DSSP file (Angstrom, degrees, kcal/mol; ACC not computed):
  #  RESIDUE AA STRUCTURE BP1 BP2  ACC     N-H-->O    O-->H-N    N-H-->O    O-->H-N    TCO  KAPPA ALPHA  PHI   PSI    X-CA   Y-CA   Z-CA
    1    1 A M     >        0   0    0      0, 0.0     4,-1.8     0, 0.0     5,-0.1   0.000 360.0 360.0 360.0 -42.8  150.0   79.4   74.3
    2    2 A L  H  >  +     0   0    0      1,-0.2     4,-2.4     2,-0.2     5,-0.2   0.848 360.0  58.0 -64.5 -34.7  150.9   75.9   75.6
    3    3 A K  H  > S+     0   0    0      1,-0.2     4,-2.2     2,-0.2    -1,-0.2   0.904 106.7  47.4 -62.2 -41.9  154.1   77.3   77.0
    4    4 A Y  H  > S+     0   0    0      2,-0.2     4,-2.1     1,-0.2    -2,-0.2   0.870 110.4  51.9 -69.1 -37.1  152.1   79.8   79.1
    5    5 A L  H  X S+     0   0    0     -4,-1.8     4,-1.5     2,-0.2    -2,-0.2   0.925 110.4  48.9 -63.0 -44.1  149.7   77.1   80.3
    6    6 A F  H  X S+     0   0    0     -4,-2.4     4,-0.9     1,-0.2     3,-0.3   0.922 111.3  49.2 -61.1 -45.2  152.7   75.0   81.4
    7    7 A L  H  < S+     0   0    0     -4,-2.2     3,-0.3     1,-0.2    -1,-0.2   0.849 109.3  53.0 -64.2 -34.2  154.3   77.9   83.2
    8    8 A A  H  X S+     0   0    0     -4,-2.1     4,-0.5     1,-0.2    -1,-0.2   0.804 107.6  51.8 -70.9 -28.4  151.0   78.6   85.0
    9    9 A L  H  X S+     0   0    0     -4,-1.5     4,-2.4    -3,-0.3    -1,-0.2   0.649  88.8  80.8 -84.0 -15.6  150.8   75.0   86.2
   10   10 A I  H  X S+     0   0    0     -4,-0.9     4,-2.6    -3,-0.3     5,-0.2   0.935  92.6  47.3 -59.2 -49.0  154.3   74.8   87.7
   11   11 A P  H  > S+     0   0    0      0, 0.0     4,-2.5     0, 0.0    -1,-0.2   0.883 111.5  52.4 -61.5 -35.2  153.4   76.6   91.0
   12   12 A V  H  X S+     0   0    0     -4,-0.5     4,-2.2     2,-0.2    -2,-0.2   0.935 111.0  46.7 -63.9 -44.9  150.3   74.3   91.3
   13   13 A F  H  X S+     0   0    0     -4,-2.4     4,-2.4     2,-0.2    -1,-0.2   0.913 112.1  50.1 -63.2 -43.8  152.5   71.3   90.9
   14   14 A I  H  X S+     0   0    0     -4,-2.6     4,-2.4     1,-0.2    -1,-0.2   0.908 110.5  50.2 -63.1 -42.2  155.1   72.6   93.4
   15   15 A G  H  X S+     0   0    0     -4,-2.5     4,-2.0    -5,-0.2    -1,-0.2   0.894 110.1  51.0 -62.0 -40.4  152.4   73.3   95.9
   16   16 A F  H  X S+     0   0    0     -4,-2.2     4,-1.5     2,-0.2    -2,-0.2   0.925 110.0  48.9 -63.1 -45.4  151.0   69.8   95.5
   17   17 A V  H  X S+     0   0    0     -4,-2.4     4,-1.4     1,-0.2     3,-0.2   0.919 111.5  49.3 -62.2 -44.3  154.4   68.2   96.0
   18   18 A F  H  X S+     0   0    0     -4,-2.4     4,-1.2     1,-0.2    -1,-0.2   0.858 106.8  55.8 -65.3 -34.2  155.0   70.2   99.2
   19   19 A S  H  < S+     0   0    0     -4,-2.0    -1,-0.2     1,-0.2    -2,-0.2   0.848 107.6  49.7 -66.6 -31.6  151.6   69.3  100.6
   20   20 A L  H  < S+     0   0    0     -4,-1.5    -1,-0.2    -3,-0.2    -2,-0.2   0.815 111.2  49.0 -72.9 -30.7  152.5   65.6  100.2
   21   21 A L  H  < S+     0   0    0     -4,-1.4    -2,-0.2    -5,-0.1    -1,-0.2   0.650  84.1 108.7 -84.3 -16.1  155.9   66.2  101.9
   22   22 A R  S  < S-     0   0    0     -4,-1.2     2,-0.1    -5,-0.1    -3,-0.0  -0.412  80.3-110.0 -62.6 130.9  154.3   68.0  104.9
   23   23 A P        -     0   0    0      0, 0.0    -1,-0.1     0, 0.0    -2,-0.1  -0.403  28.4-139.1 -66.2 137.1  154.4   65.8  108.0
   24   24 A R        -     0   0    0     -2,-0.1     2,-0.1     1,-0.1    80,-0.1  -0.718  26.7-101.7 -92.5 144.6  151.1   64.5  109.2
   25   25 A P        -     0   0    0      0, 0.0     2,-0.2     0, 0.0    81,-0.1  -0.427  40.1-116.4 -65.4 140.3  150.3   64.4  112.8
   26   26 A A        -     0   0    0     82,-0.1     2,-0.5    -2,-0.1    84,-0.3  -0.511  21.5-128.3 -76.6 144.5  150.6   60.9  114.3
   27   27 A V        -     0   0    0     -2,-0.2     2,-0.3    82,-0.1    84,-0.2  -0.817  21.4-139.3 -94.0 130.9  147.5   59.3  115.7
   28   28 A Q  E     -a  111   0A   0     82,-1.9    84,-3.9    -2,-0.5     2,-0.6  -0.696   0.9-144.2 -90.1 141.0  147.9   58.0  119.2
   29   29 A L  E     -a  112   0A   0     -2,-0.3     2,-0.3    82,-0.2    84,-0.2  -0.938  27.7-159.2-100.6 117.9  146.4   54.6  120.3
   30   30 A L        -     0   0    0     82,-2.6     2,-0.1    -2,-0.6    81,-0.0  -0.745  16.0-126.3-105.2 145.1  145.3   55.0  123.8
   31   31 A A     >  -     0   0    0     -2,-0.3     4,-2.6     1,-0.1     3,-0.2  -0.457  39.3-104.6 -72.7 158.7  144.6   52.6  126.6
   32   32 A A  H  > S+     0   0    0      1,-0.2     4,-2.6     2,-0.2     5,-0.2   0.878 121.0  53.4 -56.9 -41.0  141.2   52.9  128.2
   33   33 A S  H  > S+     0   0    0      1,-0.2     4,-1.7     2,-0.2    -1,-0.2   0.900 111.1  46.1 -63.3 -40.0  142.6   54.6  131.3
   34   34 A Q  H  > S+     0   0    0     -3,-0.2     4,-2.3     2,-0.2    -1,-0.2   0.903 112.2  51.0 -67.5 -41.1  144.4   57.2  129.2
   35   35 A A  H  X S+     0   0    0     -4,-2.6     4,-2.7     1,-0.2    -2,-0.2   0.910 108.6  51.4 -62.5 -42.3  141.3   57.8  127.1
   36   36 A L  H  X S+     0   0    0     -4,-2.6     4,-2.6     1,-0.2    -1,-0.2   0.880 108.4  51.9 -63.8 -38.3  139.2   58.3  130.2
   37   37 A Q  H  X S+     0   0    0     -4,-1.7     4,-1.3     2,-0.2    -1,-0.2   0.930 112.1  45.6 -62.1 -45.7  141.7   60.8  131.6
   38   38 A K  H  <>S+     0   0    0     -4,-2.3     5,-2.4     2,-0.2     4,-0.2   0.902 112.7  50.8 -65.0 -40.3  141.6   62.8  128.3
   39   39 A L  H ><5S+     0   0    0     -4,-2.7     3,-1.6     1,-0.2    -2,-0.2   0.925 109.7  49.7 -62.8 -44.4  137.8   62.6  128.2
   40   40 A N  H 3<5S+     0   0    0     -4,-2.6    -1,-0.2     1,-0.3    -2,-0.2   0.755 106.3  57.9 -65.5 -23.9  137.5   63.8  131.8
   41   41 A A  T 3<5S-     0   0    0     -4,-1.3    -1,-0.3    -5,-0.2    -2,-0.2   0.430 132.5 -87.6 -86.7   0.7  139.9   66.7  130.9
   42   42 A G  T < 5S+     0   0    0     -3,-1.6    -3,-0.2     1,-0.2    -2,-0.1   0.511  73.3 151.3 112.1   4.4  137.5   67.9  128.1
   43   43 A A      < -     0   0    0     -5,-2.4     2,-0.5    -6,-0.1    -1,-0.2  -0.332  47.8-116.6 -66.0 151.9  138.4   65.9  125.0
   44   44 A V  E     -b   85   0A   0     40,-1.9    42,-3.6    18,-0.0     2,-0.6  -0.783  24.7-153.3 -88.2 130.5  135.6   65.2  122.5
   45   45 A L  E     -b   86   0A   0     -2,-0.5    18,-2.8    16,-0.4     2,-0.6  -0.931   6.7-165.6-110.0 114.7  134.9   61.5  122.1
   46   46 A L  E     -bc  87  63A   0     40,-3.2    42,-1.9    -2,-0.6     2,-0.7  -0.890   5.4-158.4-101.0 117.3  133.4   60.5  118.7
   47   47 A D  E     -bc  88  64A   0     16,-2.8    18,-2.5    -2,-0.6    42,-0.2  -0.863   4.2-166.8 -95.4 111.9  131.9   57.0  118.6
   48   48 A V        +     0   0    0     40,-2.6    19,-1.6    -2,-0.7    20,-0.2   0.193  47.5 113.5 -92.6  17.6  131.9   56.0  115.0
   49   49 A R  S    S-     0   0    0     39,-0.2    16,-0.1    17,-0.2    -2,-0.1  -0.312  78.1 -87.6 -77.9 170.3  129.6   53.0  115.3
   50   50 A E    >>  -     0   0    0     16,-0.1     4,-2.3     1,-0.1     3,-0.6  -0.402  43.8-103.5 -73.7 156.6  126.1   52.9  113.8
   51   51 A P  H 3> S+     0   0    0      0, 0.0     4,-2.5     0, 0.0     5,-0.2   0.835 120.3  53.5 -54.5 -38.2  123.2   54.2  116.0
   52   52 A G  H 3> S+     0   0    0      2,-0.2     4,-1.1     1,-0.2    -3,-0.0   0.892 110.5  46.9 -64.7 -39.1  122.0   50.8  117.0
   53   53 A E  H <> S+     0   0    0     -3,-0.6     4,-0.6     2,-0.2     3,-0.3   0.914 112.6  50.0 -65.9 -43.5  125.4   49.8  118.2
   54   54 A F  H >< S+     0   0    0     -4,-2.3     3,-1.3     1,-0.2    -2,-0.2   0.910 107.7  53.3 -61.5 -43.8  125.8   53.1  120.1
   55   55 A A  H 3< S+     0   0    0     -4,-2.5    -1,-0.2     1,-0.3    -2,-0.2   0.782  99.5  63.6 -64.4 -26.9  122.3   52.6  121.7
   56   56 A A  H 3< S-     0   0    0     -4,-1.1    -1,-0.3    -3,-0.3    -2,-0.2   0.696 129.5 -37.1 -71.8 -18.1  123.4   49.2  123.0
   57   57 A G    <<  +     0   0    0     -3,-1.3     2,-0.3    -4,-0.6    -1,-0.3  -0.459  66.6 171.1 157.7 129.5  126.1   50.8  125.1
   58   58 A H  B     -E  124   0B   0     66,-2.3    66,-3.6    -3,-0.2     2,-0.2  -0.954  41.4 -84.3-148.7 164.0  128.5   53.7  124.9
   59   59 A V    >   -     0   0    0     -2,-0.3     3,-2.3    64,-0.2    64,-0.1  -0.510  56.6 -99.1 -71.1 135.9  131.0   55.7  126.9
   60   60 A R  T 3  S+     0   0    0     62,-0.4    -1,-0.1     1,-0.3     3,-0.1  -0.354 110.4  20.1 -57.3 129.4  129.4   58.5  128.9
   61   61 A G  T 3  S+     0   0    0      1,-0.3   -16,-0.4    -2,-0.1    -1,-0.3   0.312  90.9 137.3  92.8  -7.7  129.8   61.8  127.0
   62   62 A A    <   -     0   0    0     -3,-2.3     2,-0.5   -18,-0.1    -1,-0.3  -0.394  46.4-141.1 -71.4 149.2  130.5   60.1  123.6
   63   63 A V  E     -c   46   0A   0    -18,-2.8   -16,-2.8    -3,-0.1     2,-0.6  -0.953  16.3-128.2-111.1 127.9  128.8   61.6  120.6
   64   64 A N  E     +c   47   0A   0     -2,-0.5   -16,-0.2   -18,-0.2   -18,-0.1  -0.664  38.3 160.6 -80.4 117.8  127.6   59.1  118.0
   65   65 A V        -     0   0    0    -18,-2.5     5,-0.1    -2,-0.6   -15,-0.1  -0.835  34.8-136.8-135.6  94.1  128.9   60.0  114.5
   66   66 A P    >>  -     0   0    0      0, 0.0     3,-2.5     0, 0.0     4,-0.6  -0.196  25.8-113.1 -51.8 144.3  128.7   57.0  112.1
   67   67 A L  G >4 S+     0   0    0    -19,-1.6     3,-1.2     1,-0.3     4,-0.4   0.834 116.4  59.5 -50.6 -39.1  131.9   56.7  110.1
   68   68 A A  G 34 S+     0   0    0      1,-0.2    -1,-0.3   -20,-0.2     4,-0.2   0.716 109.7  43.8 -64.6 -20.1  130.1   57.6  106.9
   69   69 A E  G <> S+     0   0    0     -3,-2.5     4,-2.4     1,-0.1     5,-0.3   0.404  84.7  99.9-102.9   0.2  129.0   61.0  108.4
   70   70 A L  H <X S+     0   0    0     -3,-1.2     4,-2.6    -4,-0.6    -2,-0.1   0.903  78.4  51.8 -57.7 -48.7  132.4   61.9  110.0
   71   71 A R  H  4 S+     0   0    0     -4,-0.4    -1,-0.2     1,-0.2    -2,-0.1   0.880 116.5  39.9 -59.1 -40.1  133.6   64.3  107.3
   72   72 A E  H  4 S+     0   0    0     -3,-0.3     4,-0.3    -4,-0.2    -1,-0.2   0.880 123.8  36.0 -78.0 -37.0  130.4   66.3  107.4
   73   73 A R  H >X S+     0   0    0     -4,-2.4     4,-1.9     1,-0.2     3,-0.7   0.749  96.6  77.2 -93.4 -25.1  129.8   66.3  111.1
   74   74 A A  H 3X S+     0   0    0     -4,-2.6     4,-3.1    -5,-0.3    -1,-0.2   0.889  89.1  57.6 -56.7 -44.2  133.3   66.5  112.7
   75   75 A P  H 34 S+     0   0    0      0, 0.0    -1,-0.2     0, 0.0    -2,-0.1   0.856 111.4  42.9 -58.9 -33.0  133.8   70.3  112.0
   76   76 A A  H <4 S+     0   0    0     -3,-0.7    -2,-0.2    -4,-0.3    -3,-0.1   0.857 119.3  42.7 -78.1 -35.2  130.6   71.2  114.0
   77   77 A L  H  < S+     0   0    0     -4,-1.9    -3,-0.2     1,-0.3    -1,-0.1   0.799 131.5  22.5 -82.1 -29.5  131.3   68.7  116.8
   78   78 A A     <  +     0   0    0     -4,-3.1    -1,-0.3    -5,-0.2    -2,-0.1  -0.632  69.7 163.6-135.7  74.8  135.0   69.5  117.1
   79   79 A P        +     0   0    0      0, 0.0     2,-0.9     0, 0.0    -1,-0.1   0.797  60.7  74.7 -68.7 -28.3  135.6   73.0  115.6
   80   80 A D    >   -     0   0    0      1,-0.2     3,-1.5     4,-0.1    27,-0.0  -0.758  65.8-164.7 -88.1 107.3  139.0   73.5  117.2
   81   81 A K  T 3  S+     0   0    0     -2,-0.9    27,-3.0     1,-0.3    28,-0.5   0.574  87.5  54.3 -71.3  -7.8  141.4   71.3  115.1
   82   82 A D  T 3  S+     0   0    0     25,-0.2    -1,-0.3    26,-0.2     3,-0.1   0.481  88.1  96.8-101.1  -4.7  144.1   71.6  117.8
   83   83 A A  S <  S-     0   0    0     -3,-1.5    26,-0.5     1,-0.1     2,-0.2  -0.502  90.3 -88.4 -81.1 153.5  141.8   70.4  120.7
   84   84 A P        -     0   0    0      0, 0.0   -40,-1.9     0, 0.0     2,-0.4  -0.418  45.0-174.1 -67.7 132.7  142.0   66.7  121.7
   85   85 A V  E     -bd  44 110A   0     24,-2.7    26,-2.6   -42,-0.2     2,-0.3  -0.997   4.5-164.1-127.7 129.6  139.6   64.4  119.8
   86   86 A L  E     -bd  45 111A   0    -42,-3.6   -40,-3.2    -2,-0.4     2,-0.4  -0.852   3.3-163.2-109.4 148.0  139.1   60.7  120.7
   87   87 A V  E     +bd  46 112A   0     24,-2.0    26,-3.3    -2,-0.3    27,-0.5  -0.986  11.4 170.0-131.1 145.3  137.5   58.1  118.5
   88   88 A C  E     +bd  47 114A   0    -42,-1.9   -40,-2.6    -2,-0.4     2,-0.2  -0.942   3.8 167.8-143.9 165.5  136.2   54.7  119.3
   89   89 A C  E     - d   0 115A   0     25,-1.9    27,-2.2    -2,-0.3    28,-0.1  -0.672  53.4 -70.9-151.9-152.5  134.1   52.0  117.6
   90   90 A A  S    S-     0   0    0     25,-0.3    27,-2.2    -2,-0.2    28,-0.2   0.928 119.3  -1.0 -82.7 -47.8  133.2   48.3  118.3
   91   91 A T  S    S-     0   0    0     24,-0.2    24,-0.5    25,-0.2    -1,-0.0   0.505 102.3 -96.8-124.6  -9.1  136.5   46.5  117.7
   92   92 A G  S  > S+     0   0    0     22,-0.5     4,-1.5    25,-0.0    22,-0.2   0.225  97.9  99.3 110.9 -14.4  139.1   49.2  116.6
   93   93 A R  H  > S+     0   0    0      2,-0.2     4,-1.7     1,-0.2     5,-0.1   0.962  88.9  38.5 -70.5 -51.7  138.9   48.9  112.9
   94   94 A R  H  > S+     0   0    0      1,-0.2     4,-3.0     2,-0.2     5,-0.2   0.853 113.6  56.2 -68.9 -34.3  136.6   51.9  112.2
   95   95 A S  H  > S+     0   0    0      2,-0.2     4,-2.7     1,-0.2    -1,-0.2   0.885 106.2  50.8 -66.5 -35.9  138.2   54.0  114.9
   96   96 A A  H  X S+     0   0    0     -4,-1.5     4,-2.0     2,-0.2    -1,-0.2   0.916 112.6  46.8 -64.2 -42.0  141.6   53.6  113.2
   97   97 A D  H  X S+     0   0    0     -4,-1.7     4,-2.3     2,-0.2    -2,-0.2   0.929 113.4  48.5 -63.7 -45.9  140.0   54.7  109.9
   98   98 A A  H  X S+     0   0    0     -4,-3.0     4,-2.7     1,-0.2    -2,-0.2   0.905 109.7  51.7 -62.7 -42.5  138.3   57.6  111.6
   99   99 A A  H  X S+     0   0    0     -4,-2.7     4,-2.3     1,-0.2    -1,-0.2   0.912 110.6  48.5 -61.9 -42.4  141.4   58.8  113.3
  100  100 A A  H  X S+     0   0    0     -4,-2.0     4,-2.1     2,-0.2    -1,-0.2   0.903 111.5  50.2 -64.2 -40.5  143.3   58.7  110.1
  101  101 A R  H  X S+     0   0    0     -4,-2.3     4,-1.7     2,-0.2    -2,-0.2   0.921 110.2  49.6 -63.6 -43.6  140.5   60.7  108.3
  102  102 A L  H  <>S+     0   0    0     -4,-2.7     5,-2.3     1,-0.2     4,-0.4   0.909 109.7  51.2 -63.1 -41.3  140.5   63.3  111.1
  103  103 A A  H ><5S+     0   0    0     -4,-2.3     3,-1.3     1,-0.2    -1,-0.2   0.904 109.3  50.9 -61.8 -40.3  144.3   63.7  110.9
  104  104 A K  H 3<5S+     0   0    0     -4,-2.1    -1,-0.2     1,-0.3    -2,-0.2   0.819 104.3  58.5 -65.4 -30.0  144.0   64.2  107.1
  105  105 A M  T 3<5S-     0   0    0     -4,-1.7    -1,-0.3    -5,-0.1    -2,-0.2   0.522 129.5 -96.3 -77.8  -5.1  141.3   66.8  107.8
  106  106 A G  T < 5S+     0   0    0     -3,-1.3     2,-0.3    -4,-0.4    -3,-0.2   0.478  72.8 148.0 106.4   3.2  143.9   68.8  109.8
  107  107 A Y      < -     0   0    0     -5,-2.3    -1,-0.3    -6,-0.1     3,-0.3  -0.569  26.5-168.4 -72.2 133.9  143.1   67.7  113.4
  108  108 A T  S    S+     0   0    0    -27,-3.0     2,-0.3    -2,-0.3   -26,-0.2   0.607  73.2  47.9-103.5 -14.1  146.4   67.7  115.3
  109  109 A D  S    S+     0   0    0    -28,-0.5   -24,-2.7   -26,-0.5     2,-0.4  -0.593  71.6 153.4-129.3  70.4  145.5   65.9  118.6
  110  110 A V  E     - d   0  85A   0    -84,-0.3   -82,-1.9    -2,-0.3     2,-0.4  -0.855  18.8-173.1-105.4 131.8  143.7   62.7  117.5
  111  111 A S  E     -ad  28  86A   0    -26,-2.6   -24,-2.0    -2,-0.4     2,-0.6  -0.983  17.2-142.1-126.4 137.3  143.7   59.6  119.7
  112  112 A D  E     -ad  29  87A   0    -84,-3.9   -82,-2.6    -2,-0.4   -24,-0.2  -0.868  12.0-174.1 -97.7 118.6  142.2   56.2  118.8
  113  113 A C  E     -     0   0A   0    -26,-3.3   -25,-0.2    -2,-0.6     2,-0.1   0.479  32.2-145.1 -89.7  -4.2  140.6   54.5  121.8
  114  114 A G  E     - d   0  88A   0    -27,-0.5   -25,-1.9   -22,-0.2   -22,-0.5  -0.461  44.1 -12.9  76.7-146.5  140.0   51.3  119.9
  115  115 A G  E >   - d   0  89A   0    -24,-0.5     3,-1.6   -27,-0.2   -25,-0.3  -0.631  44.5-132.0-102.7 152.1  137.0   49.1  120.4
  116  116 A M  G >  S+     0   0    0    -27,-2.2     3,-0.9     1,-0.3   -25,-0.2   0.658 102.7  77.1 -68.4 -15.9  134.3   49.0  123.0
  117  117 A D  G 3  S+     0   0    0    -27,-2.2    -1,-0.3     1,-0.2   -26,-0.1   0.695 102.5  38.7 -66.7 -16.7  134.9   45.3  123.1
  118  118 A Q  G <  S+     0   0    0     -3,-1.6    -1,-0.2   -28,-0.2    -2,-0.2   0.335  85.2 119.9-111.3   3.7  138.0   46.1  125.2
  119  119 A W    <   -     0   0    0     -3,-0.9     4,-0.1    -4,-0.2    -3,-0.0  -0.598  44.1-167.1 -76.1 117.9  136.5   49.0  127.3
  120  120 A P        +     0   0    0      0, 0.0    -1,-0.1     0, 0.0     3,-0.1   0.547  58.7  83.0 -85.6  -6.0  136.8   47.9  131.0
  121  121 A Y  S    S-     0   0    0      1,-0.1    -2,-0.0   -89,-0.0   -89,-0.0  -0.579  91.9 -84.1 -99.4 160.0  134.5   50.6  132.4
  122  122 A P        -     0   0    0      0, 0.0   -62,-0.4     0, 0.0     2,-0.3  -0.278  44.1-141.5 -60.3 144.6  130.7   50.6  132.6
  123  123 A L        -     0   0    0    -64,-0.1     2,-0.2   -67,-0.1   -64,-0.2  -0.777   8.9-124.1-106.7 151.9  128.8   51.8  129.5
  124  124 A E  B      E   58   0B   0    -66,-3.6   -66,-2.3    -2,-0.3    -1,-0.0  -0.625 360.0 360.0 -89.1 154.0  125.7   54.0  129.3
  125  125 A R              0   0    0     -2,-0.2    -1,-0.1   -68,-0.2   -68,-0.1   0.321 360.0 360.0-122.2 360.0  122.6   52.8  127.5
């Protein structure tokens, strides 16, 4: 009986190993000018700051998705995993985390815009 259980688990183990070896899409770090071009071309911009931070000033067209809600809300906000998705935050720490999470979720065109502390363009309130 143990022999059959072991044989049944071999394909699962092999699948797990291959999933680890599969190359992950690289996350791009974009300058503000590049991010603005992508945004103007239709990319979705997810601002992963908290609502109070977002209300204090954000990029026009950005959608506020606090980092803690990213996994649940991203599929509805960016249903096409091959479409360009941008992420930003206050200083770049949370956006880097969010970009990595999105790539792990299967998004193939993820760009990190970094922090709003470096954003040279006017922000909306």
